[in-house]
SELOSE-703674 format. One record per residue: x, y, z of N, C-alpha, C, O in turn; residue in three letters. Coordinates in steps of 0.2 Angstrom, whole numbers, padded with zeros to 4 digits, always signed. Example, Ala and Ser with C-alpha at 12.3 -4.5 7.8 and 13.67 -1.06 7.14 Angstrom:
<sites>
+0066-0028+0039+0062-0022+0039+0066-0016+0039+0071-0017+0042Ala
+0064-0011+0035+0068-0005+0036+0064+0000+0039+0067+0006+0040Ser
</sites>
This chain:
<sites>
-0258+0137+0035-0252+0136+0037-0248+0130+0033-0252+0125+0031Unk
-0242+0131+0032-0239+0126+0028-0238+0120+0031-0236+0120+0037Unk
-0240+0114+0028-0240+0108+0032-0234+0103+0029-0233+0098+0032Unk
-0231+0105+0024-0225+0101+0022-0218+0105+0024-0218+0111+0024Unk
-0213+0101+0025-0207+0103+0026-0202+0102+0021-0202+0097+0017Unk
-0198+0107+0020-0193+0106+0014-0188+0101+0017-0186+0101+0022Unk
-0186+0097+0012-0180+0093+0013-0174+0096+0015-0172+0101+0012Unk
-0171+0094+0020-0164+0097+0022-0159+0096+0016-0158+0091+0013Unk
-0156+0102+0014-0151+0101+0009-0145+0098+0011-0143+0098+0017Unk
-0142+0094+0007-0136+0090+0008-0130+0094+0007-0130+0099+0003Unk
-0125+0093+0011-0119+0097+0010-0116+0096+0004-0115+0090+0001Unk
-0114+0101+0001-0111+0101-0006-0104+0098-0005-0100+0100-0001Unk
-0102+0093-0010-0096+0090-0010-0091+0094-0015-0093+0095-0020Unk
-0086+0097-0012-0082+0101-0016-0074+0099-0017-0071+0102-0020Unk
-0072+0094-0013-0065+0093-0013-0064+0085-0011-0069+0082-0009Unk
-0058+0082-0013-0057+0075-0012-0058+0073-0005-0061+0067-0004Unk
-0056+0077+0000-0057+0074+0007-0064+0073+0009-0066+0069+0013Unk
-0069+0077+0006-0076+0077+0007-0079+0071+0004-0083+0067+0006Unk
-0076+0069-0002-0078+0063-0005-0075+0057-0001-0079+0052+0000Unk
-0069+0057+0001-0067+0052+0005-0071+0051+0012-0073+0045+0013Unk
-0073+0056+0015-0077+0056+0021-0084+0053+0019-0086+0049+0023Unk
-0087+0055+0014-0094+0052+0012-0093+0045+0010-0098+0041+0012Unk
-0088+0043+0007-0087+0036+0006-0086+0032+0012-0089+0026+0013Unk
-0082+0034+0017-0081+0031+0023-0088+0030+0027-0089+0024+0029Unk
-0091+0035+0027-0098+0035+0030-0102+0030+0027-0106+0026+0031Unk
-0103+0030+0021-0107+0025+0017-0105+0018+0019-0109+0013+0020Unk
-0098+0016+0018-0095+0010+0019-0097+0007+0026-0099+0001+0027Unk
-0096+0011+0031-0097+0009+0038-0104+0009+0040-0106+0005+0044Unk
-0108+0013+0037-0116+0013+0038-0119+0007+0035-0123+0004+0038Unk
-0117+0005+0029-0120+0000+0025-0116-0007+0025-0119-0012+0023Unk
-0110-0007+0027-0106-0013+0028-0103-0015+0021-0101-0021+0021Unk
-0104-0011+0016-0102-0013+0009-0101-0007+0005-0103-0002+0007Unk
-0097-0008-0001-0096-0002-0005-0103+0000-0008-0108-0004-0009Unk
-0104+0006-0011-0110+0008-0015-0110+0003-0021-0105+0001-0023Unk
-0116+0002-0023-0118-0002-0029-0114+0000-0035-0112-0003-0039Unk
-0114+0007-0036-0111+0010-0042-0109+0017-0040-0111+0020-0035Unk
-0105+0020-0044-0103+0027-0044-0109+0031-0045-0110+0036-0041Unk
-0113+0029-0049-0120+0033-0050-0124+0033-0044-0126+0039-0042Unk
-0125+0028-0041-0129+0028-0035-0126+0032-0029-0130+0035-0025Unk
-0120+0031-0029-0116+0035-0023-0117+0043-0025-0118+0046-0020Unk
-0116+0045-0031-0116+0052-0033-0123+0054-0032-0124+0060-0030Unk
-0128+0050-0034-0135+0052-0033-0137+0054-0026-0140+0058-0024Unk
-0134+0049-0021-0136+0050-0014-0133+0057-0012-0135+0060-0007Unk
-0127+0059-0014-0123+0065-0012-0125+0071-0016-0123+0076-0015Unk
-0130+0070-0021-0132+0075-0025-0126+0078-0029-0124+0084-0029Unk
-0122+0074-0031-0115+0075-0035-0115+0072-0042-0118+0067-0042Unk
-0113+0076-0047-0113+0073-0053-0107+0068-0054-0102+0069-0051Unk
-0108+0063-0058-0103+0059-0059-0096+0062-0062-0091+0060-0060Unk
-0097+0067-0066-0092+0071-0069-0088+0074-0063-0082+0074-0063Unk
-0091+0077-0058-0088+0080-0052-0084+0074-0048-0078+0076-0046Unk
-0087+0069-0048-0084+0063-0044-0077+0061-0047-0072+0061-0044Unk
-0077+0061-0054-0072+0058-0058-0066+0064-0058-0060+0062-0060Unk
-0068+0070-0056-0062+0075-0056-0058+0074-0050-0052+0076-0050Unk
-0060+0070-0045-0057+0068-0039-0054+0061-0039-0048+0060-0037Unk
-0058+0056-0041-0056+0049-0041-0059+0045-0047-0064+0047-0049Unk
-0055+0040-0049-0057+0036-0055-0061+0031-0052-0065+0028-0057Unk
-0061+0029-0046-0065+0023-0044-0065+0023-0036-0062+0027-0033Unk
-0069+0019-0033-0070+0018-0026-0063+0015-0023-0061+0017-0018Unk
-0060+0011-0027-0053+0008-0025-0048+0014-0025-0044+0014-0021Unk
-0049+0019-0029-0044+0025-0029-0045+0029-0023-0040+0032-0020Unk
-0051+0029-0021-0053+0033-0014-0049+0029-0008-0046+0032-0004Unk
-0050+0022-0008-0047+0019-0003-0039+0019-0003-0036+0020+0002Unk
-0037+0019-0009-0029+0020-0009-0027+0026-0007-0022+0027-0003Unk
-0031+0032-0009-0029+0038-0007-0029+0039+0001-0025+0043+0004Unk
-0034+0036+0004-0035+0037+0011-0029+0033+0015-0026+0036+0019Unk
-0027+0027+0012-0022+0024+0016-0015+0027+0015-0011+0027+0019Unk
-0014+0030+0009-0008+0033+0007-0007+0040+0012-0002+0042+0014Unk
-0013+0042+0013-0014+0048+0017-0012+0047+0024-0009+0052+0027Unk
-0013+0041+0027-0011+0040+0033-0003+0040+0034-0001+0043+0039Unk
+0001+0038+0029+0008+0039+0029+0010+0046+0028+0014+0048+0032Unk
+0007+0049+0023+0010+0056+0022+0008+0061+0027+0012+0065+0029Unk
+0002+0060+0030+0000+0064+0036+0005+0063+0042+0007+0068+0045Unk
+0007+0057+0043+0011+0055+0049+0018+0058+0047+0021+0061+0052Unk
+0021+0057+0042+0027+0060+0040+0028+0067+0040+0032+0070+0043Unk
+0022+0071+0038+0022+0078+0038+0022+0081+0045+0025+0086+0046Unk
+0018+0077+0049+0018+0080+0056+0025+0079+0060+0027+0083+0064Unk
+0029+0073+0058+0035+0072+0061+0040+0077+0058+0044+0080+0062Unk
+0040+0078+0052+0046+0082+0049+0045+0090+0050+0049+0094+0049Unk
+0039+0092+0052+0038+0099+0054+0040+0100+0061+0040+0106+0064Unk
+0042+0095+0065+0044+0096+0072+0052+0097+0071+0055+0093+0069Unk
+0054+0103+0074+0061+0104+0073+0066+0099+0077+0071+0098+0074Unk
+0063+0096+0082+0067+0091+0085+0068+0084+0081+0073+0081+0082Unk
+0064+0083+0076+0064+0077+0072+0071+0076+0069+0074+0071+0068Unk
+0074+0082+0066+0080+0082+0063+0086+0079+0067+0091+0076+0064Unk
+0085+0080+0074+0091+0077+0078+0090+0070+0081+0094+0068+0084Unk
+0084+0067+0079+0082+0061+0081+0087+0055+0078+0089+0056+0072Unk
+0088+0050+0082+0092+0044+0079+0087+0041+0075+0081+0042+0075Unk
+0089+0036+0071+0084+0032+0066+0079+0028+0071+0073+0028+0069Unk
+0082+0026+0076+0077+0022+0081+0072+0026+0084+0066+0024+0084Unk
+0074+0032+0086+0069+0037+0088+0064+0039+0083+0058+0040+0084Unk
+0066+0040+0077+0062+0042+0071+0056+0036+0070+0051+0038+0069Unk
+0059+0030+0070+0054+0025+0069+0049+0024+0074+0043+0023+0073Unk
+0052+0024+0080+0047+0024+0086+0042+0029+0086+0036+0028+0087Unk
+0044+0036+0085+0039+0041+0085+0035+0040+0079+0029+0042+0079Unk
+0037+0038+0073+0033+0037+0067+0027+0032+0069+0021+0033+0068Unk
+0029+0026+0072+0024+0021+0074+0019+0024+0079+0012+0023+0078Unk
+0021+0028+0084+0017+0030+0089+0012+0035+0086+0006+0036+0087Unk
+0015+0040+0081+0011+0045+0078+0005+0042+0073+0000+0044+0073Unk
+0008+0036+0070+0003+0033+0065-0003+0030+0069-0009+0031+0067Unk
-0001+0026+0074-0007+0023+0078-0011+0028+0081-0018+0027+0081Unk
-0009+0034+0083-0013+0039+0086-0018+0042+0080-0023+0043+0081Unk
-0015+0043+0074-0019+0045+0068-0024+0040+0067-0030+0042+0065Unk
-0023+0033+0067-0027+0028+0065-0033+0027+0070-0038+0025+0068Unk
-0032+0030+0076-0037+0029+0081-0043+0033+0079-0049+0031+0080Unk
-0042+0039+0075-0048+0043+0073-0052+0039+0067-0058+0041+0066Unk
-0049+0034+0064-0052+0031+0059-0052+0023+0060-0053+0019+0055Unk
-0053+0021+0066-0052+0014+0068-0057+0010+0065-0056+0004+0062Unk
-0063+0012+0065-0069+0008+0062-0067+0006+0055-0068+0001+0052Unk
-0065+0011+0051-0064+0011+0044-0058+0006+0043-0058+0002+0039Unk
-0053+0007+0047-0046+0003+0046-0048-0004+0048-0046-0008+0044Unk
-0051-0005+0053-0053-0012+0055-0057-0016+0049-0056-0021+0047Unk
-0062-0012+0046-0066-0015+0041-0062-0016+0035-0063-0022+0032Unk
-0057-0012+0033-0053-0013+0028-0048-0019+0029-0047-0023+0024Unk
-0045-0019+0035-0040-0025+0036-0043-0032+0036-0040-0037+0035Unk
-0050-0032+0036-0053-0039+0036-0052-0042+0029-0053-0048+0028Unk
-0051-0038+0024-0050-0040+0017-0043-0042+0015-0041-0044+0010Unk
-0038-0041+0020-0031-0043+0019-0029-0049+0023-0030-0050+0029Unk
-0027-0054+0019-0026-0061+0021-0019-0061+0024-0017-0065+0029Unk
-0014-0058+0021-0007-0058+0023-0003-0052+0020-0005-0049+0016Unk
+0002-0051+0024+0006-0045+0022+0010-0045+0015+0012-0040+0013Unk
+0010-0051+0012+0013-0052+0006+0007-0053+0000+0009-0054-0006Unk
+0001-0053+0002-0005-0054-0003-0009-0048-0002-0014-0048+0002Unk
-0008-0042-0005-0011-0036-0003-0016-0033-0009-0014-0034-0015Unk
-0021-0031-0006-0026-0027-0011-0023-0021-0013-0018-0018-0010Unk
-0025-0018-0018-0022-0011-0021-0022-0006-0015-0017-0002-0015Unk
-0027-0005-0011-0027+0000-0006-0021+0000-0001-0018+0005+0001Unk
-0019-0006+0000-0013-0007+0005-0007-0007+0001-0001-0005+0004Unk
-0006-0008-0005+0000-0008-0009+0002-0001-0009+0009+0000-0009Unk
-0002+0004-0010+0000+0011-0010+0003+0013-0003+0008+0017-0003Unk
-0001+0011+0002+0001+0012+0009+0008+0009+0010+0013+0012+0013Unk
+0009+0003+0008+0016-0001+0009+0021+0003+0005+0027+0004+0008Unk
+0020+0005-0001+0025+0009-0005+0027+0015-0002+0033+0017-0001Unk
+0022+0019+0001+0024+0025+0004+0028+0024+0010+0032+0028+0012Unk
+0026+0019+0014+0030+0018+0020+0037+0016+0018+0042+0018+0022Unk
+0038+0011+0013+0045+0009+0012+0049+0015+0009+0055+0015+0010Unk
+0046+0019+0006+0050+0025+0003+0052+0029+0009+0058+0031+0010Unk
+0048+0030+0014+0050+0034+0020+0055+0030+0024+0061+0033+0026Unk
+0054+0023+0026+0059+0019+0030+0066+0019+0026+0071+0018+0030Unk
+0066+0018+0020+0072+0018+0016+0076+0024+0017+0082+0024+0018Unk
+0073+0030+0017+0077+0036+0018+0080+0036+0025+0085+0039+0026Unk
+0076+0034+0030+0078+0034+0037+0084+0029+0038+0089+0030+0041Unk
+0083+0023+0035+0089+0018+0035+0095+0020+0032+0101+0018+0034Unk
+0094+0023+0026+0100+0025+0022+0104+0030+0026+0111+0030+0026Unk
+0101+0035+0030+0105+0039+0034+0108+0036+0040+0114+0037+0042Unk
+0104+0031+0043+0107+0027+0048+0113+0023+0047+0117+0022+0051Unk
+0113+0020+0040+0119+0016+0038+0125+0021+0037+0131+0019+0039Unk
+0124+0027+0035+0129+0032+0034+0132+0034+0041+0138+0036+0041Unk
+0128+0034+0046+0131+0036+0053+0133+0030+0057+0136+0031+0062Unk
+0132+0024+0055+0134+0018+0058+0129+0015+0063+0130+0010+0066Unk
+0123+0019+0064+0118+0016+0068+0115+0010+0066+0113+0005+0070Unk
+0115+0009+0059+0113+0003+0056+0118-0001+0053+0122+0002+0049Unk
+0119-0007+0054+0125-0011+0051+0124-0012+0044+0119-0013+0042Unk
+0130-0011+0040+0130-0013+0033+0132-0020+0032+0137-0022+0034Unk
+0127-0024+0030+0128-0031+0029+0127-0033+0022+0121-0032+0019Unk
+0131-0036+0018+0131-0038+0011+0124-0042+0010+0123-0046+0013Unk
+0120-0039+0005+0114-0043+0003+0108-0042+0007+0103-0041+0005Unk
+0110-0041+0014+0104-0041+0019+0102-0034+0020+0096-0033+0020Unk
+0107-0029+0021+0104-0022+0022+0100-0019+0017+0096-0014+0018Unk
+0101-0021+0011+0096-0019+0006+0089-0021+0006+0085-0019+0002Unk
+0088-0026+0010+0081-0029+0011+0078-0027+0018+0073-0029+0020Unk
+0082-0022+0022+0079-0020+0028+0072-0017+0028+0068-0019+0032Unk
+0071-0014+0022+0064-0011+0022+0058-0016+0021+0053-0015+0024Unk
+0060-0022+0019+0055-0027+0018+0054-0030+0025+0048-0031+0027Unk
+0059-0030+0029+0058-0032+0036+0054-0027+0040+0050-0029+0045Unk
+0055-0021+0039+0051-0016+0043+0044-0016+0040+0039-0014+0044Unk
+0042-0018+0034+0036-0018+0032+0032-0024+0036+0026-0023+0038Unk
+0035-0029+0037+0032-0035+0041+0032-0032+0048+0027-0034+0051Unk
+0036-0028+0050+0036-0026+0057+0030-0021+0058+0026-0022+0063Unk
+0029-0017+0053+0023-0012+0053+0016-0016+0053+0012-0015+0056Unk
+0017-0022+0049+0011-0026+0048+0009-0029+0055+0003-0030+0057Unk
+0014-0031+0058+0013-0034+0065+0010-0029+0070+0005-0031+0073Unk
+0012-0023+0069+0010-0018+0074+0002-0016+0072-0002-0016+0077Unk
+0000-0016+0066-0006-0015+0064-0011-0021+0066-0016-0019+0069Unk
-0009-0027+0066-0013-0033+0068-0013-0033+0075-0019-0034+0078Unk
-0008-0031+0079-0008-0031+0086-0013-0025+0088-0017-0027+0093Unk
-0013-0020+0085-0017-0014+0087-0025-0016+0086-0029-0014+0089Unk
-0026-0019+0080-0032-0021+0078-0036-0026+0083-0042-0026+0084Unk
-0032-0030+0087-0034-0035+0092-0034-0032+0099-0036-0035+0103Unk
-0031-0026+0100-0029-0024+0106-0036-0021+0110-0039-0017+0107Unk
-0037-0024+0116-0043-0022+0119-0041-0018+0126-0046-0016+0130Unk
-0035-0016+0126-0033-0012+0132-0035-0005+0132-0036-0002+0127Unk
-0036-0002+0138-0038+0005+0138-0033+0009+0134-0027+0009+0135Unk
-0035+0014+0130-0031+0018+0126-0026+0015+0122-0021+0017+0120Unk
-0027+0008+0121-0022+0004+0117-0015+0004+0120-0010+0005+0117Unk
-0015+0003+0127-0009+0004+0130-0004-0002+0129+0002-0001+0128Unk
-0007-0008+0127-0003-0014+0125+0001-0013+0119+0006-0015+0117Unk
-0003-0009+0114+0000-0008+0108+0006-0003+0108+0011-0004+0105Unk
+0006+0002+0113+0011+0006+0114+0017+0002+0117+0023+0003+0115Unk
+0016-0003+0121+0021-0007+0124+0024-0011+0118+0030-0012+0118Unk
+0020-0014+0114+0022-0018+0109+0027-0014+0104+0032-0017+0101Unk
+0025-0008+0102+0029-0004+0098+0036-0003+0101+0041-0004+0098Unk
+0036-0001+0107+0042+0001+0110+0047-0005+0111+0053-0005+0109Unk
+0044-0011+0113+0048-0017+0113+0050-0019+0106+0056-0021+0106Unk
+0046-0019+0101+0048-0022+0095+0053-0017+0091+0057-0020+0087Unk
+0052-0011+0092+0057-0006+0089+0064-0007+0092+0069-0007+0088Unk
+0064-0008+0098+0070-0009+0102+0074-0015+0099+0079-0016+0097Unk
+0070-0021+0098+0072-0027+0096+0074-0026+0088+0079-0029+0087Unk
+0070-0023+0084+0072-0022+0077+0079-0019+0076+0083-0021+0072Unk
+0080-0014+0080+0086-0010+0080+0092-0014+0083+0098-0013+0081Unk
+0091-0018+0087+0096-0023+0090+0098-0028+0084+0104-0030+0084Unk
+0093-0030+0081+0094-0035+0076+0098-0032+0070+0102-0036+0067Unk
+0097-0026+0068+0101-0023+0063+0107-0019+0065+0110-0016+0061Unk
+0108-0019+0072+0114-0016+0074+0118-0021+0079+0120-0026+0076Unk
+0118-0019+0085+0122-0024+0089+0118-0026+0095+0113-0023+0097Unk
+0119-0033+0097+0115-0035+0103+0108-0037+0101+0105-0034+0098Unk
+0106-0043+0104+0100-0046+0102+0096-0049+0108+0090-0048+0109Unk
+0100-0054+0111+0097-0059+0116+0093-0056+0121+0087-0058+0122Unk
+0095-0051+0125+0091-0048+0130+0084-0045+0128+0079-0047+0131Unk
+0084-0042+0123+0078-0039+0120+0073-0044+0117+0067-0044+0117Unk
+0076-0049+0114+0073-0054+0111+0069-0058+0116+0063-0060+0115Unk
+0072-0060+0122+0069-0063+0127+0063-0059+0130+0058-0062+0132Unk
+0065-0053+0131+0060-0048+0134+0054-0048+0130+0048-0048+0132Unk
+0055-0047+0123+0049-0046+0119+0045-0053+0118+0039-0053+0118Unk
+0049-0059+0118+0045-0065+0118+0041-0066+0124+0036-0069+0123Unk
+0044-0064+0129+0040-0065+0136+0033-0061+0135+0028-0063+0137Unk
+0034-0055+0133+0028-0050+0132+0023-0053+0128+0017-0053+0130Unk
+0025-0056+0122+0020-0059+0117+0017-0065+0120+0011-0066+0120Unk
+0021-0069+0124+0018-0075+0127+0013-0073+0132+0008-0076+0133Unk
+0014-0068+0136+0010-0066+0142+0003-0063+0139-0002-0065+0141Unk
+0004-0060+0133-0003-0057+0130-0006-0062+0126-0012-0061+0125Unk
-0003-0067+0124-0007-0072+0120-0012-0076+0125-0017-0079+0122Unk
-0011-0075+0131-0016-0079+0136-0022-0075+0138-0027-0077+0140Unk
-0022-0068+0136-0027-0064+0137-0033-0064+0132-0038-0061+0133Unk
</sites>
């Protein structure tokens, strides 16, 4: 009777998404990046040449994952026929809700990555691509909103709205990362209140929403 068992064959890596998944698994299991591309490929039974057909480095993997969060979210929104009829505020609100829902599936990886980001203006490469992709999308939304009058045209300021929305998105990511409420209900509330305030700031009226949002943040800072 045969006393030895054949080693379980490992899944063949054949596309970029599988390399991304294997990298995420390694990072979260070991708490650090692989020592080298060689060791990573050896563990996967993948040749280095095959790895480099997909990515030039581990940093390139991280960048592609983060850019994918934006592109996947935008693709999901734009395939919805109702999206074309949304106001800019509704588009931004739906974008944030959809992005956070997507990030839930990758929360452990996202939180691990965010620990290396000290400030929204001092970004590692993987976040730079995420930021650029987001700003391209928000610029298109705001440009249409300015043409319809939903967003006010203000000399010098309106051309920098996309920077303000990047800080807004960063606030949402940080809030979500610390949120301990069931199903991240407080994040949903923060998104809704902050988007309302943001469009009040770039449109008309501010005071009521500013006070309401300030009260919300003050109450949650005690938790």
